[in-house]
C-alpha positions in Angstrom: -5.3 16.7 2.8 -6.0 20.2 4.3 -8.6 22.5 2.7 -5.9 24.8 1.4 -3.7 22.1 -0.2 -3.8 21.9 -4.0 -5.5 18.6 -5.1 -3.1 16.2 -6.7 -3.9 14.1 -9.7 -4.4 10.4 -9.1 -1.1 9.3 -10.6 1.0 11.9 -8.8 -0.7 10.9 -5.5 -0.1 7.2 -6.1 3.5 7.8 -7.1 4.0 9.8 -3.9 2.6 6.8 -2.0 5.0 4.5 -3.8 8.0 6.8 -3.0 7.0 7.0 0.7 6.6 3.3 1.2 9.9 2.6 -0.7 11.7 5.0 1.7 10.1 3.2 4.7 11.3 -0.2 3.4 14.8 1.3 3.1 14.6 2.6 6.6 13.6 -0.9 7.8 16.6 -2.5 6.2 18.9 0.0 7.9 17.5 -0.8 11.4 19.8 -2.8 13.6 19.4 -6.5 14.1 18.1 -6.0 17.6 15.9 -2.9 17.0 12.7 -4.9 17.7 10.5 -2.1 18.8 11.5 0.2 15.9 11.0 -2.7 13.5 7.5 -3.4 14.7 6.5 0.2 14.7 7.9 0.8 11.1 6.5 -2.5 9.8 3.1 -1.7 11.2 3.2 1.7 9.5 4.3 0.1 6.2 1.5 -2.4 6.4 -1.1 0.4 7.2 0.1 2.6 4.3 0.1 -0.3 1.8 -3.4 -1.3 3.0 -4.8 2.2 2.5 -3.1 2.5 -0.9 -4.4 -0.9 -2.1 -7.9 -0.3 -0.9 -8.0 3.1 -2.6 -6.6 1.7 -5.9 -8.9 -1.3 -5.9 -12.1 0.7 -5.1 -11.4 3.9 -7.1 -8.4 3.8 -9.5 -8.5 0.3 -11.0 -12.2 0.4 -11.9 -11.7 3.8 -13.6 -8.7 2.5 -15.5 -10.6 -0.7 -16.5 -13.6 1.3 -17.7 -11.7 4.0 -19.6 -8.3 2.8 -20.7 -8.0 0.6 -23.7 -6.6 -2.9 -23.3 -6.2 -2.5 -19.5 -8.2 -5.5 -18.3 -5.1 -7.8 -18.0 -3.1 -5.1 -16.3 -5.8 -4.4 -13.8 -6.4 -8.1 -13.2 -2.7 -8.7 -12.6 -2.4 -5.7 -10.2 -5.4 -7.0 -8.3 -3.8 -10.5 -7.9 -0.5 -8.8 -6.8 -2.5 -6.8 -4.2 -4.0 -10.0 -2.9 -0.6 -11.6 -2.4 0.7 -8.5 -0.8 -2.3 -8.4 1.6 -1.5 -12.0 2.6 2.0 -11.0 3.5 0.8 -7.9 5.3 -1.6 -10.1 7.4 1.3 -12.4 8.3 3.6 -9.6 9.2 0.9 -7.8 11.3 0.3 -11.1 13.2 4.0 -11.6 14.0 6.4 -10.3 16.6 9.7 -8.9 15.4 11.5 -11.6 17.4 9.8 -14.3 15.4 11.8 -16.3 12.8 11.2 -15.0 9.3 9.8 -11.6 10.4 12.6 -9.6 8.7 12.5 -11.9 5.7 8.8 -11.4 5.3 9.2 -7.6 5.4 12.1 -7.8 2.9 10.1 -10.0 0.5 7.1 -7.7 0.8 9.4 -4.8 -0.1 10.7 -6.6 -3.1 7.2 -7.6 -4.1 6.0 -4.0 -3.8 9.0 -2.8 -5.8 8.0 -5.1 -8.7 4.4 -4.1 -8.5 5.2 -0.4 -8.5 7.5 -0.8 -11.6 4.7 -2.4 -13.5 2.1 0.1 -12.4 4.3 3.1 -13.2 5.6 1.8 -16.5 2.5 0.1 -17.9 -0.8 1.0 -16.1 -0.1 4.7 -15.4 0.7 5.5 -19.1 -2.5 3.8 -20.2 -4.4 5.7 -17.6 -2.9 9.0 -18.7 -4.0 8.3 -22.3 -7.6 7.5 -21.2 -10.3 10.1 -20.8 -10.0 10.2 -16.9 -10.4 13.2 -14.7 -7.1 12.6 -12.8 -7.7 15.5 -10.3 -11.2 14.2 -9.4 -9.8 10.6 -9.1 -6.9 12.0 -6.9 -9.4 13.7 -4.6 -11.5 10.5 -4.3 -8.4 8.4 -3.6 -7.1 10.9 -0.9 -10.6 11.0 0.7 -10.8 7.2 0.9 -7.3 7.0 2.4 -8.3 9.7 4.9 -11.4 7.8 5.7 -9.4 4.6 6.5 -7.2 6.7 8.8 -10.3 7.6 10.8 -11.0 3.9 11.6 -9.7 3.3 15.1 -7.1 0.5 15.0 -7.9 -2.6 16.9 -5.3 -3.4 19.5 -2.4 -5.4 18.1 -1.3 -8.2 20.2 2.5 -8.3 20.3 3.1 -11.1 22.7 5.4 -13.7 21.1 3.3 -16.5 19.5 0.0 -14.7 19.8 -2.1 -13.7 16.8 -2.7 -10.1 16.2 -6.2 -9.0 15.1 -6.5 -7.6 11.7 -7.4 -4.0 11.1 -11.0 -3.4 10.1 -11.4 -2.2 6.5 
């Protein structure tokens, strides 16, 4: 975020992330069957954005919600487990080549999984967070700063040779 940009509250920022990644999944679905380079580039971007989002939520937003929002423990626990499953799929996709069997299917399933997760967060967790005594602007600033920090980590080279394993990004 630039120094002149107005800070967003945490929920607005997280919803913006949700909308952006949803648009990327839609873009992926619209790519042609043989658009392997475009698929890899877009899938890698989806995986990076989801990883940044998940890390920021788990380190900053979820602990704040758990501490301040009433009856939020189960919601936070479920969201954390959903993140773990999504991270597993992200690791699989990142290690794959778009020519591999199941590549498109794994990206599609990740998209469906994220869509389900987003619906729960936005309809259940975010309303509880809004009712809690949380400084949403301060949380939003911390979330954005953490995401920016992750962007500064140089990516490890991704191996895209068919059958080879890609290294995982350092977080």
